[in-house]
N, CA, C and O of each residue as an XYZ file, in Angstrom:
440
protein
N      15.772      2.213     -6.404
C      14.297      2.200     -6.147
C      13.583      2.659     -7.382
O      13.950      3.582     -8.109
N      12.413      1.834     -7.550
C      11.468      2.042     -8.624
C      10.942      3.481     -8.682
O      10.690      4.071     -7.631
N      10.786      4.006     -9.751
C      10.020      5.296    -10.026
C       8.557      4.936     -9.789
O       8.138      3.814    -10.075
N       7.726      5.949     -9.231
C       6.228      5.657     -9.051
C       5.738      5.068    -10.225
O       5.069      4.042    -10.100
N       5.963      5.564    -11.433
C       5.374      5.015    -12.712
C       5.777      3.538    -12.948
O       4.978      2.702    -13.370
N       7.019      3.283    -12.661
C       7.424      1.947    -12.712
C       6.740      0.841    -11.843
O       6.412     -0.302    -12.158
N       6.621      1.513    -10.653
C       5.802      0.729     -9.704
C       4.425      0.504     -9.994
O       3.882     -0.574     -9.752
N       3.783      1.569    -10.551
C       2.355      1.333    -11.047
C       2.389      0.157    -12.261
O       1.531     -0.725    -12.297
N       3.255      0.230    -13.044
C       3.310     -0.746    -14.197
C       3.562     -2.068    -13.645
O       2.920     -3.005    -14.120
N       4.416     -2.291    -12.694
C       4.549     -3.508    -12.087
C       3.308     -4.050    -11.359
O       2.954     -5.223    -11.485
N       2.719     -3.237    -10.661
C       1.437     -3.640     -9.977
C       0.388     -3.902    -11.006
O      -0.467     -4.747    -10.739
N       0.355     -3.341    -12.039
C      -0.580     -3.840    -13.173
C      -0.404     -5.311    -13.559
O      -1.339     -6.092    -13.732
N       0.988     -5.624    -13.682
C       1.248     -6.933    -14.111
C       0.949     -7.888    -13.041
O       0.686     -9.043    -13.376
N       0.950     -7.580    -11.833
C       0.678     -8.513    -10.693
C      -0.785     -8.396    -10.415
O      -1.301     -9.235     -9.678
N      -1.529     -7.400    -10.953
C      -2.971     -7.150    -10.617
C      -3.089     -6.788     -9.351
O      -3.908     -7.387     -8.654
N      -2.319     -5.766     -8.815
C      -2.360     -5.457     -7.391
C      -2.247     -4.026     -7.334
O      -2.215     -3.313     -8.337
N      -2.173     -3.525     -5.889
C      -2.018     -2.099     -5.709
C      -0.771     -1.678     -5.282
O      -0.358     -2.142     -4.219
N       0.015     -0.774     -5.992
C       1.289     -0.515     -5.552
C       1.231      0.321     -4.071
O       0.469      1.270     -3.892
N       2.065     -0.139     -3.158
C       2.251      0.397     -1.794
C       3.276      1.636     -1.911
O       4.434      1.446     -2.284
N       2.831      2.809     -1.600
C       3.795      3.922     -1.856
C       4.468      4.166     -0.460
O       5.355      5.007     -0.322
N       3.999      3.383      0.571
C       4.544      3.564      1.985
C       3.727      3.412      3.072
O       2.528      3.248      2.849
N       4.125      3.431      4.217
C       3.205      3.087      5.429
C       3.464      4.317      6.320
O       4.602      4.734      6.535
N       2.295      4.903      6.851
C       2.508      5.944      7.712
C       3.029      5.409      8.967
O       2.646      4.336      9.433
N       4.043      6.281      9.597
C       4.630      5.867     10.824
C       3.736      5.498     11.868
O       2.706      6.165     11.968
N       3.933      4.555     12.670
C       3.092      4.279     13.837
C       1.873      3.288     13.614
O       1.197      2.804     14.523
N       1.706      3.070     12.286
C       0.477      2.269     11.782
C       0.830      0.762     11.899
O       2.033      0.501     11.927
N       0.003     -0.203     11.967
C       0.389     -1.580     11.915
C       1.108     -1.987     10.555
O       1.932     -2.900     10.500
N       0.733     -1.254      9.512
C       1.522     -1.698      8.170
C       3.036     -1.320      8.368
O       3.906     -2.094      7.967
N       3.357     -0.124      8.989
C       4.586      0.396      9.263
C       5.397     -0.576     10.211
O       6.549     -0.927      9.953
N       4.744     -0.951     11.254
C       5.365     -1.752     12.276
C       5.732     -3.133     11.857
O       6.649     -3.806     12.327
N       4.843     -3.496     10.847
C       5.145     -5.006     10.238
C       5.937     -4.884      9.065
O       6.128     -5.918      8.425
N       6.509     -3.662      8.598
C       7.423     -3.566      7.506
C       6.871     -3.456      6.091
O       7.657     -3.745      5.189
N       5.742     -3.112      5.788
C       5.159     -2.816      4.550
C       5.816     -1.560      4.184
O       5.867     -0.650      5.011
N       6.365     -1.423      2.922
C       7.065     -0.294      2.548
C       6.808      0.004      1.028
O       6.153     -0.746      0.304
N       7.382      1.155      0.628
C       7.386      1.570     -0.774
C       7.947      0.448     -1.648
O       8.985     -0.153     -1.373
N       7.171      0.204     -2.746
C       7.661     -0.864     -3.736
C       6.919     -2.195     -3.549
O       6.885     -2.981     -4.496
N       6.277     -2.519     -2.295
C       5.544     -3.651     -2.200
C       4.270     -3.558     -3.084
O       3.775     -2.478     -3.409
N       3.794     -4.721     -3.434
C       2.548     -4.669     -4.168
C       1.460     -5.499     -3.494
O       1.544     -6.724     -3.403
N       0.490     -4.824     -3.049
C      -0.682     -5.677     -2.397
C      -1.495     -6.267     -3.343
O      -2.054     -5.657     -4.254
N      -1.578     -7.708     -3.083
C      -2.471     -8.509     -4.235
C      -3.672     -9.060     -3.428
O      -4.730     -9.250     -4.028
N      -3.578     -9.325     -2.130
C      -4.786     -9.668     -1.524
C      -5.020     -9.086     -0.079
O      -4.087     -8.714      0.634
N      -6.215     -9.043      0.255
C      -6.607     -8.419      1.576
C      -7.716     -9.488      2.120
O      -8.752     -9.595      1.463
N      -7.562    -10.187      3.150
C      -8.500    -11.191      3.674
C      -8.891    -12.065      2.580
O     -10.073    -12.322      2.353
N      -7.975    -12.505      1.933
C      -8.192    -13.608      0.777
C      -8.938    -13.145     -0.345
O      -9.293    -13.942     -1.212
N      -9.228    -11.855     -0.414
C      -9.781    -11.101     -1.716
C      -8.691    -10.389     -2.456
O      -7.765     -9.751     -1.956
N      -8.952    -10.603     -3.773
C      -7.848    -10.052     -4.796
C      -8.205     -8.560     -4.607
O      -9.347     -8.153     -4.392
N      -7.065     -7.767     -4.714
C      -7.120     -6.275     -4.611
C      -6.411     -5.727     -5.868
O      -5.283     -5.235     -5.830
N      -7.140     -5.846     -6.954
C      -6.697     -5.117     -8.204
C      -6.936     -3.616     -8.303
O      -6.260     -2.854     -8.994
N      -8.009     -3.259     -7.510
C      -8.194     -1.869     -7.381
C      -8.473     -1.384     -5.936
O      -8.756     -2.179     -5.039
N      -8.389     -0.140     -5.761
C      -8.641      0.175     -4.313
C      -9.801      0.056     -3.744
O      -9.845     -0.057     -2.519
N     -10.982      0.056     -4.517
C     -12.232     -0.342     -4.040
C     -12.399     -1.816     -3.512
O     -13.137     -2.133     -2.578
N     -11.551     -2.730     -4.296
C     -11.412     -4.100     -3.801
C     -10.781     -4.000     -2.457
O     -11.234     -4.690     -1.544
N      -9.773     -3.200     -2.254
C      -9.060     -3.162     -0.807
C     -10.063     -2.791      0.257
O     -10.156     -3.434      1.303
N     -10.792     -1.772     -0.019
C     -11.758     -1.212      1.138
C     -12.989     -2.150      1.236
O     -13.651     -2.139      2.273
N     -13.289     -2.875      0.313
C     -14.401     -3.977      0.436
C     -13.663     -5.127      1.203
O     -14.338     -5.648      2.091
N     -12.590     -5.540      1.047
C     -11.937     -6.695      1.729
C     -11.473     -6.243      3.054
O     -11.445     -7.077      3.959
N     -11.110     -5.047      3.282
C     -10.844     -4.508      4.596
C     -11.887     -4.578      5.588
O     -11.706     -4.758      6.792
N     -13.054     -4.415      4.970
C     -14.352     -4.246      5.905
C     -14.796     -5.731      6.327
O     -15.799     -5.857      7.029
N     -14.158     -6.720      5.962
C     -14.601     -8.130      6.289
C     -14.247     -8.382      7.700
O     -14.989     -9.144      8.321
N     -13.212     -7.852      8.319
C     -12.654     -8.107      9.680
C     -12.426     -6.853     10.359
O     -11.532     -6.135      9.911
N     -13.090     -6.466     11.371
C     -12.775     -5.352     12.036
C     -11.444     -5.272     12.901
O     -10.959     -4.201     13.265
N     -10.918     -6.491     13.184
C      -9.907     -6.611     14.224
C      -8.519     -6.991     13.505
O      -7.426     -6.652     13.958
N      -8.670     -7.620     12.512
C      -7.377     -7.950     11.672
C      -7.543     -7.784     10.256
O      -8.674     -7.671      9.784
N      -6.411     -7.757      9.466
C      -6.243     -7.626      8.076
C      -5.293     -8.603      7.686
O      -4.140     -8.459      8.092
N      -5.598     -9.643      6.914
C      -4.647    -10.697      6.516
C      -4.231    -10.054      4.945
O      -5.064     -9.909      4.050
N      -3.029     -9.768      4.841
C      -2.531     -9.146      3.528
C      -1.467     -9.997      2.879
O      -0.538    -10.473      3.533
N      -1.616    -10.181      1.588
C      -0.823    -10.863      0.744
C      -0.169     -9.752     -0.227
O      -0.883     -9.024     -0.917
N       1.267     -9.674     -0.231
C       1.902     -8.833     -1.152
C       3.192     -9.434     -1.702
O       3.718    -10.465     -1.280
N       3.617     -8.698     -2.651
C       4.761     -9.100     -3.595
C       5.854     -8.088     -3.193
O       5.669     -6.872     -3.244
N       7.054     -8.691     -2.774
C       8.220     -7.715     -2.540
C       9.405     -8.562     -3.279
O       9.707     -9.724     -3.009
N      10.006     -7.739     -4.261
C      11.107     -8.280     -5.018
C      10.799     -9.746     -5.680
O      11.641    -10.643     -5.729
N       9.633     -9.838     -6.116
C       9.235    -11.254     -6.698
C       8.780    -12.368     -5.630
O       8.317    -13.449     -5.995
N       8.952    -12.015     -4.281
C       8.454    -12.998     -3.328
C       7.151    -12.658     -2.746
O       6.928    -11.553     -2.253
N       6.241    -13.662     -2.807
C       4.962    -13.520     -2.004
C       5.122    -13.474     -0.613
O       5.905    -14.273     -0.098
N       4.407    -12.537      0.195
C       4.488    -12.692      1.627
C       3.074    -12.473      2.095
O       2.291    -11.711      1.528
N       2.821    -13.117      3.059
C       1.539    -12.916      3.844
C       1.561    -12.611      5.251
O       2.113    -13.418      5.999
N       1.056    -11.592      5.711
C       1.064    -11.168      7.075
C      -0.489    -10.956      7.699
O      -1.424    -10.601      6.981
N      -0.597    -11.170      8.839
C      -1.856    -10.702      9.672
C      -1.468     -9.432     10.421
O      -0.591     -9.359     11.281
N      -2.265     -8.413      9.964
C      -2.104     -7.179     10.763
C      -3.137     -6.827     11.756
O      -4.315     -6.849     11.400
N      -2.827     -6.510     12.943
C      -3.898     -5.971     13.853
C      -4.308     -4.651     13.335
O      -3.450     -3.849     12.968
N      -5.674     -4.355     13.278
C      -6.105     -3.028     12.853
C      -6.013     -2.105     14.044
O      -6.325     -2.423     15.191
N      -5.589     -1.020     13.687
C      -5.473      0.098     14.765
C      -6.776      0.378     15.266
O      -7.733      0.482     14.499
N      -6.895      0.527     16.702
C      -8.171      0.870     17.181
C      -7.983      2.178     18.040
O      -8.907      2.577     18.748
N      -6.886      2.783     17.977
C      -6.665      4.146     18.573
C      -6.848      5.264     17.482
O      -7.605      5.189     16.515
N      -6.113      6.198     17.769
C      -6.061      7.435     16.823
C      -5.966      6.960     15.436
O      -5.178      6.059     15.151
N      -6.762      7.543     14.506
C      -6.520      7.572     13.092
C      -5.675      8.671     12.631
O      -5.698      9.773     13.180
N      -4.889      8.379     11.577
C      -4.011      9.427     11.080
C      -4.819     10.585     10.702
O      -5.944     10.455     10.218
N      -4.202     11.844     10.937
C      -4.854     13.007     10.528
C      -4.486     13.291      9.076
O      -3.423     12.883      8.607
N      -5.403     14.018      8.341
C      -5.151     14.283      6.951
C      -3.993     14.944      6.717
O      -3.412     14.716      5.657
N      -3.496     15.789      7.563
C      -2.288     16.599      7.414
C      -1.081     15.630      7.564
O      -0.064     15.890      6.919
N      -1.111     14.673      8.263
C      -0.146     13.651      8.401
C       0.150     12.773      7.075
O       1.247     12.401      6.659
N      -1.054     12.560      6.561
C      -1.074     11.726      5.222
C      -0.481     12.718      4.154
O       0.397     12.278      3.412
N      -0.900     14.042      4.018
C      -0.555     14.812      3.073
C       0.971     15.032      3.085
O       1.654     14.954      2.063
N       1.448     15.305      4.274
C       3.054     15.535      4.465
C       3.848     14.217      4.094
O       4.963     14.243      3.573
N       3.200     13.133      4.397
C       3.968     11.914      4.106
C       3.983     11.638      2.613
O       4.901     10.989      2.113
N       2.918     12.153      1.852
C       2.881     11.907      0.313
C       3.549     13.002     -0.302
O       4.018     12.831     -1.428
N       3.668     14.150      0.294
C       4.329     15.411     -0.443
C       5.661     14.952     -1.246
O       5.725     15.310     -2.422
N       6.667     14.234     -0.742
C       7.862     14.023     -1.469
C       7.501     13.025     -2.791
O       8.240     12.991     -3.775
N       6.460     12.344     -2.699
C       6.130     11.281     -3.707
C       5.546     12.051     -4.831
O       5.801     11.720     -5.989
N       4.648     13.233     -4.514
C       4.168     14.098     -5.437
C       5.137     14.872     -6.238
O       5.057     15.053     -7.453
N       6.087     15.326     -5.427
C       7.124     15.983     -6.005
C       7.964     15.302     -6.992
O       8.252     15.827     -8.068
N       8.383     14.076     -6.619
C       9.030     13.241     -7.629
C       8.235     12.950     -8.749
O       8.788     12.976     -9.848
N       6.998     12.669     -8.675
C       6.062     12.257     -9.726
C       6.037     13.645    -10.710
O       6.186     13.498    -11.923
N       5.863     14.854    -10.192
C       5.858     15.932    -11.086
C       7.203     16.257    -11.657
O       7.292     17.074    -12.573
N       8.177     15.702    -11.197
C       9.585     15.994    -11.836
C       9.952     14.990    -12.918
O      10.870     15.188    -13.713
N       9.145     13.840    -12.906
C       9.503     12.720    -13.881
C       8.832     13.016    -15.131
O       7.613     12.929    -15.278
N       9.709     13.390    -16.090
C       9.054     13.722    -17.673
C       8.217     12.391    -18.162
O       7.303     12.591    -18.962
N       8.455     11.144    -17.760
C       7.772     10.146    -18.280
C       6.439      9.947    -17.678
O       5.834      8.922    -17.992
N       5.918     10.746    -16.892
C       4.620     10.718    -16.461
C       3.651     11.709    -16.759
O       2.558     11.851    -16.210
N       4.234     12.506    -17.842
C       3.432     13.668    -18.457
C       2.402     13.054    -19.571
O       1.653     13.803    -20.199
């Protein structure tokens, strides 16, 4: 598995956003997006920055067409957007905690 820093560097090469994981129960998780994927387009808009993602995401309130790279292969999926409960901030923080710990223990990230 790539370190978070290596994943960030790879995302820079692809001019995309590194995916650090998908929250359980979300459309991204149910469609298999996972740590190490690199998001390069949403709704046919390049996503070199997180602001690009949010702008592209807002184009369609029901679906999100994503293109990402996994192990050098380009994959395109159409995800239905969740209309139910949004993840709680506590859920997101607990999901990201192991990634933060790994990052703080990696001397190459200092």
